[in-house]
C-alpha positions as CSV (number, residue, x, y, z in Angstrom):
1,M,0.0,0.0,0.0
2,S,1.5,3.3,-1.0
3,R,1.6,6.1,1.5
4,K,1.2,9.7,0.8
5,R,4.1,12.0,1.7
6,N,3.4,14.2,4.7
7,R,5.3,17.1,3.3
8,N,3.6,19.7,1.1
9,Y,5.2,20.8,-2.1
10,Q,6.9,24.1,-1.7
11,K,7.9,26.2,-4.6
12,R,11.5,27.4,-4.7
13,M,12.0,31.0,-5.7
14,V,14.4,31.6,-8.5
15,D,17.1,34.1,-7.5
16,P,17.3,36.8,-10.2
17,Q,20.9,37.4,-9.3
18,L,21.8,33.8,-10.3
19,C,20.1,34.4,-13.7
20,M,22.0,37.6,-14.2
21,I,25.3,35.8,-13.3
22,A,24.5,33.0,-15.8
23,L,23.7,35.5,-18.6
24,R,26.9,37.5,-17.8
25,R,29.0,34.3,-17.8
26,F,27.5,33.4,-21.2
27,A,28.3,36.8,-22.6
28,V,31.9,36.6,-21.3
29,R,32.4,33.2,-22.9
30,Q,31.3,34.7,-26.3
31,Q,33.9,37.5,-26.2
32,P,36.9,37.2,-28.5
33,V,40.3,36.7,-27.0
34,D,42.1,39.9,-26.8
35,D,45.9,40.5,-27.0
36,E,46.3,40.9,-23.2
37,F,44.6,37.5,-22.5
38,A,46.5,35.7,-25.3
39,G,49.8,37.4,-24.3
40,A,49.6,36.1,-20.8
41,L,49.2,32.6,-22.0
42,E,52.0,33.0,-24.6
43,I,54.4,34.4,-22.1
44,A,54.0,31.2,-20.0
45,A,54.6,29.0,-23.0
46,Y,57.5,30.9,-24.4
47,T,59.1,31.1,-20.9
48,A,58.9,27.3,-20.7
49,L,60.4,27.0,-24.2
50,D,63.2,29.4,-23.4
51,T,64.0,27.5,-20.2
52,I,64.2,24.2,-22.1
53,T,66.3,25.8,-24.8
54,R,68.8,27.1,-22.2
55,G,69.2,23.7,-20.7
56,H,67.3,24.2,-17.5
57,G,64.1,22.5,-18.5
58,G,62.2,20.2,-16.2
59,K,58.9,18.3,-16.1
60,S,56.8,21.4,-15.5
61,Q,58.2,23.2,-18.6
62,W,57.5,20.0,-20.7
63,D,54.0,19.9,-19.2
64,M,53.4,23.5,-20.2
65,L,54.5,23.0,-23.8
66,A,52.5,19.8,-24.0
67,R,49.4,21.5,-22.7
68,C,49.7,24.3,-25.2
69,L,50.3,22.0,-28.1
70,N,47.4,19.7,-27.1
71,Q,45.2,22.7,-26.8
72,A,46.2,23.8,-30.3
73,W,45.5,20.4,-31.7
74,L,42.0,20.4,-30.1
75,L,41.3,23.8,-31.6
76,A,42.5,22.6,-35.0
77,K,40.4,19.5,-34.7
78,G,37.4,21.7,-34.0
79,G,38.0,23.7,-37.2
80,L,39.9,26.6,-35.8
81,G,43.1,26.7,-37.8
82,S,42.6,23.2,-39.2
83,E,45.4,23.7,-41.7
84,A,47.8,23.6,-38.8
85,K,47.1,19.9,-38.0
86,A,50.2,18.6,-39.8
87,A,52.5,21.0,-38.0
88,L,50.9,20.1,-34.7
89,D,51.4,16.4,-35.3
90,E,55.0,17.0,-36.1
91,S,55.4,19.0,-32.9
92,H,53.9,16.2,-30.9
93,E,56.5,13.8,-32.3
94,A,59.3,16.3,-31.5
95,M,58.0,16.4,-27.9
96,R,58.0,12.6,-27.8
97,R,61.6,12.5,-29.0
98,M,62.5,14.5,-25.8
99,I,61.5,11.6,-23.5
100,P,64.6,9.3,-23.8
101,H,66.9,12.1,-22.9
102,F,64.7,13.1,-19.9
103,E,64.6,9.5,-18.7
104,A,68.4,9.2,-18.9
105,T,69.4,12.5,-17.4
106,G,66.3,13.9,-15.7
107,Q,66.6,17.1,-17.8
108,V,64.3,18.1,-20.6
109,A,66.1,19.0,-23.8
110,F,65.2,19.0,-27.5
111,A,66.6,16.1,-29.5
112,S,67.8,18.4,-32.3
113,V,67.6,22.0,-33.4
114,A,65.1,21.0,-36.0
115,D,62.7,19.7,-33.3
116,Q,63.1,23.0,-31.5
117,K,62.1,24.9,-34.6
118,I,59.1,22.6,-35.1
119,V,57.8,23.3,-31.6
120,E,58.5,27.0,-32.0
121,T,56.4,27.0,-35.2
122,A,53.6,25.1,-33.5
123,L,53.6,27.6,-30.6
124,S,53.3,30.5,-33.0
125,L,50.3,28.7,-34.7
126,W,48.8,28.2,-31.3
127,G,49.2,32.0,-30.6
128,E,47.3,32.7,-33.9
129,Q,44.6,30.2,-32.9
130,L,44.2,32.0,-29.5
131,R,43.5,35.3,-31.2
132,M,40.9,33.7,-33.6
133,A,39.0,32.0,-30.8
134,N,36.6,33.2,-28.2
135,I,37.0,32.7,-24.4
136,G,34.5,29.9,-24.3
137,E,36.4,27.9,-26.9
138,I,39.7,28.4,-25.1
139,D,38.1,27.4,-21.8
140,A,36.5,24.3,-23.2
141,A,39.8,23.2,-24.9
142,S,41.7,23.8,-21.6
143,R,39.3,21.8,-19.6
144,I,39.5,18.8,-22.0
145,V,43.3,18.9,-22.1
146,D,43.5,19.1,-18.4
147,R,41.0,16.3,-17.9
148,E,42.6,14.0,-20.5
149,Y,46.3,14.9,-20.0
150,W,46.3,14.6,-16.2
151,K,44.3,11.4,-16.3
152,H,47.3,9.4,-17.2
153,S,49.6,9.0,-14.2
154,E,52.9,8.8,-16.2
155,R,52.0,11.5,-18.8
156,K,54.8,10.2,-21.1
157,A,53.4,11.6,-24.4
158,A,51.7,14.8,-25.3
């Protein structure tokens, strides 16, 4: 025998501030990326590249470059700068060639000058993609990269 609940239904009031916050969040996500926002991201990536080039690179610099290149690959896959896919695939291979040296010495370094140039080219393409995207696209790509990249405990490849 089913029993009726003793509690009466009570309507919840919708907070108009929450609606305004949601609308504002949507509006911000639709804004194009400006040079100040893209510049801050690029500074972090190029600092990591410079540190590796000077011979002081570590796991955190490798992670930063891999995160940027993976983000660029996702943006290209989504149609934003899709002509850069081949260059991004080459840059992923260049990053993978850094692994044996890191495992042997504990220091991140490019396998060759050609690999360094490939990664530099890919980072410049990523910078162009940043300026073509809106904030929502960058945020979505960053979330996917962080979720998928950090999922693997060893993170050997980009």
